[in-house]
C-alpha positions as CSV (number, residue, x, y, z in Angstrom):
1,M,0.0,0.0,0.0
2,T,1.3,3.5,-0.9
3,I,0.7,6.4,1.4
4,N,-0.4,9.5,-0.4
5,E,0.4,13.1,0.8
6,Q,-3.0,13.8,2.3
7,Q,-3.0,10.5,4.3
8,W,0.5,11.2,5.6
9,R,-0.5,14.8,6.6
10,N,-3.6,13.4,8.4
11,L,-1.6,10.8,10.3
12,M,1.2,13.2,11.3
13,G,-1.5,15.7,12.4
14,M,-2.5,13.2,15.0
15,Y,0.7,13.8,16.9
16,V,0.6,16.8,19.2
17,T,3.5,19.2,18.7
18,G,4.6,22.5,20.2
19,V,4.6,25.5,17.9
20,N,7.8,27.6,17.3
21,V,8.9,30.5,15.3
22,V,12.4,30.3,13.8
23,T,14.0,33.7,13.2
24,T,17.2,35.1,11.8
25,V,18.2,38.1,9.8
26,D,18.9,38.6,6.1
27,T,22.1,40.1,4.6
28,D,20.8,43.6,5.3
29,G,20.0,42.8,8.9
30,K,16.2,42.7,8.4
31,P,14.5,40.2,10.6
32,V,12.8,37.2,8.9
33,G,11.2,34.0,10.2
34,F,8.8,31.1,9.7
35,T,6.5,28.9,11.9
36,A,7.8,25.4,12.6
37,N,6.4,22.5,14.6
38,A,9.0,19.9,13.4
39,F,11.4,20.5,16.3
40,S,13.3,18.3,18.7
41,S,16.1,18.2,21.2
42,V,19.0,16.2,19.8
43,S,21.7,16.2,22.4
44,L,22.5,17.6,25.9
45,E,26.2,17.7,25.5
46,P,26.7,19.7,23.4
47,P,23.2,21.3,23.5
48,L,21.8,20.5,20.0
49,L,18.3,20.7,18.5
50,L,16.8,20.1,15.1
51,V,14.2,22.0,13.2
52,C,12.9,21.3,9.7
53,A,12.5,24.0,7.1
54,D,10.9,23.9,3.6
55,K,13.6,24.1,0.9
56,K,11.7,27.0,-0.7
57,S,11.8,29.1,2.5
58,E,13.4,32.5,2.1
59,T,14.2,32.4,5.8
60,L,16.1,29.1,5.3
61,K,18.3,30.8,2.8
62,C,19.1,33.5,5.4
63,V,19.9,30.9,8.0
64,I,22.3,29.2,5.6
65,E,24.0,32.6,4.9
66,T,24.2,33.8,8.6
67,K,24.8,30.4,10.1
68,R,22.6,31.4,13.0
69,F,19.0,31.1,13.9
70,C,16.7,31.5,17.0
71,V,13.9,29.2,18.0
72,N,11.1,31.0,19.8
73,M,8.8,28.6,21.7
74,L,5.3,30.1,21.6
75,C,2.9,30.1,24.4
76,Q,-0.8,29.6,23.9
77,E,-1.6,33.3,23.8
78,Q,0.6,33.6,20.7
79,E,-1.5,31.9,18.1
80,T,-1.7,35.1,16.0
81,I,2.1,35.2,15.9
82,A,2.2,31.6,14.7
83,M,-0.3,32.4,11.9
84,T,1.6,35.5,10.9
85,F,4.9,33.6,10.5
86,A,3.1,30.8,8.6
87,S,1.9,33.4,6.1
88,K,3.5,34.9,3.0
89,K,3.2,38.4,4.6
90,A,6.1,40.6,3.5
91,D,7.0,42.1,6.9
92,K,6.1,39.5,9.5
93,F,7.7,41.6,12.3
94,S,5.5,44.8,11.7
95,D,3.1,43.9,14.5
96,I,5.4,41.7,16.6
97,T,7.2,42.8,19.8
98,Y,10.8,41.5,19.7
99,R,14.3,42.4,20.7
100,T,17.7,41.7,19.4
101,G,19.5,38.8,21.2
102,I,23.1,38.9,22.1
103,F,24.0,37.1,18.9
104,G,22.1,39.6,16.8
105,L,19.0,37.5,16.2
106,P,15.3,38.5,16.6
107,V,13.9,37.2,20.0
108,I,10.2,37.3,20.2
109,E,8.8,38.7,23.4
110,G,6.4,36.8,25.6
111,C,7.5,33.3,24.5
112,I,8.0,30.4,26.9
113,G,11.6,30.5,25.9
114,S,13.9,31.4,23.0
115,I,17.2,29.8,22.0
116,E,19.9,31.5,19.8
117,L,21.8,28.8,17.9
118,E,24.7,28.3,15.6
119,L,23.9,26.2,12.5
120,V,26.2,23.2,12.8
121,D,24.7,20.8,10.2
122,L,22.2,20.7,7.4
123,H,20.7,17.6,5.9
124,P,18.5,17.5,2.8
125,A,15.3,15.4,3.3
126,A,13.0,15.4,0.3
127,D,11.3,18.8,0.2
128,H,12.8,20.0,3.5
129,F,16.1,20.5,5.1
130,I,16.9,19.4,8.7
131,L,18.8,22.1,10.4
132,I,20.9,21.1,13.4
133,G,21.8,24.0,15.7
134,K,24.1,24.3,18.7
135,G,22.6,26.3,21.6
136,L,24.6,29.5,22.2
137,T,22.3,31.2,24.7
138,F,18.7,31.0,25.8
139,Y,16.1,33.3,27.3
140,S,13.4,32.1,29.7
141,G,10.0,33.7,29.8
142,D,9.2,36.1,32.6
143,R,6.3,33.9,33.7
144,V,5.2,30.3,33.6
145,A,3.0,29.9,30.5
146,M,1.4,27.0,28.7
147,P,2.7,26.1,25.3
148,L,0.8,26.6,22.0
149,T,0.2,23.2,20.6
150,F,-0.9,21.9,17.2
151,F,-3.0,18.8,16.7
152,G,-5.4,17.7,13.9
153,G,-4.6,20.7,11.8
154,Q,-5.6,23.2,14.5
155,F,-4.0,25.1,17.4
156,H,-5.0,23.9,20.8
157,R,-4.7,25.1,24.4
158,L,-3.6,22.7,27.2
159,S,-5.5,22.8,30.4
160,M,-4.1,22.1,33.9
């Protein structure tokens, strides 16, 4: 039996994931980013994580050029941010509160946490690339917040 694209999307959609925004800067220093839910810790020593990016992503091109990116782990109040960074909007940062991290990357305010990373490896995987980043520094949220999750093609809120 062959699995078609829609069947695969439906099956993978039954796995709950957190929602992140990956940010970096272009060659002119302009902030860019995309929403990602394909994200995982890889190693504790050294601190490595992976995130997957569509090969057609303009932000991916910038990550490859700068060799740095930031993963911003969204809280459940940041669904609008997730939607903005999943869109084709030209300036995704126009309505977003962010600051510049110590490694020069856009760090979105209000997140559960953000991690500035150095790109250490890049693996082609069909229509995506797997980016492996080494953690350079991290920022914890000012408050305990619940993560924004994605399941069944929709955002969800966790309850305690």
